[in-house]
N, C-alpha and C positions, 0 to 999 in steps of 0.2 A: 633850469627846467624842473618842475615839481614831479612827484611820483606819478600823479594821474596823467600828466602830459607825456611822460616817458612811456607809461603803460599803453596809452593810446597810439603813440608813434610805433611802438614795437608790434602791437596788434595789427596796425595797418600794413607794416612791412611783411608780417607773416601771411596776412590775407593775400597780399599781392604775389608773394613767392608761391603760395599754393595755387593761386589762380593760374599762374604761368605753368606750373607742373601739370595741373589738370588739363589745360588746353593742349599741351604738347603730347600728353598721353592719349587724349582723345583723337588727336590728329595723326598719330602713328598708324602705319609706318612712314607716312609723309613727314618730312622735316618742316620745321617752322622757322621763319625769319623773325628777328627781333622787331622789325617795323610792323610786320603783320600781327604779331602778338600784342604790341603796344596799341595798335588800332582796334583789334578785336576786344581787348580787355580795358580799353579806355585808360591806358597808363601813359605817364610821361615816358618818352623814348629813352632818355638817359637813365631813368630809374629802372626801366625794363631791362636795359642792357646790363646795368650793374647787378641786378638780381640774377640774371641769366649767368653772368660770370661767376657769381658766388655759388650758384647751384652746380655749375660745371666743376668748380674747384672741389666741391664736395662729392662729385661723381653721381649726382642725381640726374645730370644731363650730359649729353655728348654732342660735340660740334662735328657735324658731318663735313661741312665746308662753308666758306664765307658766302657762297652763292646759294647754298641749299638751306643752311640753318642748323637747327638743333633737334635731337631726338631723345627719348628716355635713356638714361644711363644705367650702368650696372648696379648701382646701389638700390634703385627702385626694384629691380628684379630680385636682388638678394634679400631685401626686406620682405618682399611678398612671399618668397620661399620660406624664410625663417618664421614669419608670423603665422603662416598656415591658418589663416582666418577661416573659421567654421570648418576646420579640417575633418572632424568626425561626421558632421552633417553631409559634407560633400562626398566623403568616402562611402556613405550609405546611399547617397542620391545619384551620383554620376552614372554608375552602370545601369540603374533602373531607368533613368531619363533617356540614356542612349537607346536602350532596348525599346522603350515606349515610343520614342520619336520614330525609330525605324519601323516598328510594327504599324504605326498609324500613318506614316508618311506625312507628318505635319511638324510644326514648330512646338517644342516643349521647353519650358524653363522653370527654374526655381528662384523665388524671390523672397526677400525679407524686408521689414520696415525698420529703418533707423532714423531717428531725428526727423520724423515725418517725411521721409523720402523713401522711395522704393528702389532697392538695390537688387539687381539680377546677379545671383551668385553663380549660376550655371545655365547654359543655353545650348540646345542642340536642334538644328533645323534640318529635317529630312524631306521638306516639301520641294518638289521640282518647280512649283509655280510661285513661290514666295521668296523674294530676295531680302533677307532680314539681316541687318547689321546693328547689333547692340553695342555701340561704342562709347556711350556716355558713362561716367562714373556712377551716376544715379539719375532717377527720373521723378519729376513732379507730375505724376499722372494717376493719383490714387483713385480718382472718381471717374475714370474713363477706361480703365483696364480691369480685367477679371481678377488678376492677382492683387491689384491695388485695392479693389473693393473688398475682397475677402480678408486681406490684411487689416483694413480699416474696420471691418465688421467685428473683429475680435479685440478691438481696443476698448478701454473704459469710455463711458459716455463723454466725460469732459475732454478726453484726448481726441475723440472722434470730432467733436465740435471745433477743437483747436485746429485739427488737420483741415477741416472744411473751410474754416475762415482763412487759413494760410493759403490754401489753394485758390480761393476766391481772390485774395489780394494779389496773387501772382498772375491771375488771369488765365489759368490753365483750363483745359477742356474738361467738361463734365458730361456724363450721360444724362439725358433729360430727367430721369427719375431721381437724381441726386443733387439737382440744382437748388431745390427749395429746402431751406434750413428746417422748416416746420415738419417736413416729412422724412428728414434724414434718419433719425433714430429708428423709426418704424421700418424703413426700407432696409437699413443695415441689420436690424434684428432679424428680419425675414431671411437674409442671406445666412446669418449665423445659425438660425434654427433649421434651415433647409440643409445645411452642412456642405454646400458647394455653391458655385455661381456659374451660370452660362447665359449667353445672350447673342443675338445677331447684331453686331455693331458695324455699320457702314458695309464694307465688302467682306467682312470676316465674321466667323463664329468664334467666340472666345470662351474659355473655360478656366476654372480654378477650383482646386481641391485642397483641403487642409493637411499639413504635415505636423505631427505632434512629437513632442519630446516628453515621454511619459504621458501624463495627463494634460500637459499644457500645450496650447497652440504655439507653433514655432515658426512656420514658414508656409508659403503657398506654392503649390505645383500648378503651373498654368500651361495652356496649349491654345493654339490658334490655327484656323484653317480657312481658306478662301470659301466664301459662300457658294460660289459656282460649283465647288467640288462637294458640297454638303447635301446630304439627304437624311431621311429619318433613320434608316438603318445605320448609316455612318455615325449619326448623332448618338445613338444608343451605344455603339461600339466605342466611341471616344469616351463617353461618360463612364462606361464599365471599365475600360482600360486605365483611365486616369485615376479612378477611385482605387483600383487594385494597386496601382503604382504608388499612390500616396500612402496607402496602408502598409505596403512593403517597406517604403523608406522609413516610415514612423516606427515600424517594428525593429528594423535593423539599427536605426538611430538610437532608440530607447535601450536596446540590448547593450550598446556600448557604454551606457551609464549605470548599469546594474552594479551595486556595491554589495559584495558578499559580507 
């Protein structure tokens, strides 16, 4: 077997192992059976079982029982705690988001863009009317969410178009104003110039405000509320509160990076 063939074989094995890990994490706290995983991920059953065993041997997965299947293992939790991904941003953002969600009685989150995917770093829902579970590792919804659009608006032109094309190829949802490639740059520039995004989408009002690290755009603070609970006064209050929250997070986050 030549180098290229070995490299391809290894990449395929890594892709399959991570797809198993992601599916089990997304399904938690419910356990996953090997047969179910193989069917969902379109994997050979023997290959799936072999990779699960290897992941268990490495403590990435734990076997609950033969009848119930597998759940995330201790090494996943330990690695997450050690890595402390975006630790300083979250330290600045979490208390502000908690306070903001409680004050507005709505859903508030913090999102970042990585590899053309939207990752929700933190979420707090204080709405009694919305049952929201953000259980996916990432979301391909850049052109139908407030935070996705704000994140994309701050990208360079070439990367904006690449995101648009990738989302089109995936067949993901688009808000009507962002479906046409010819109007994309103009509409995204308008979001960036305005400094925030809000709109009434389906049954919800959605909002996003920018969080900065120093002078550079870094993340998007978003919120959503059911349209039936929305009115002009509440709209103004949400915008004012989110703007202040985003500015507070930016100030606290930037302060942590000051070098004397």
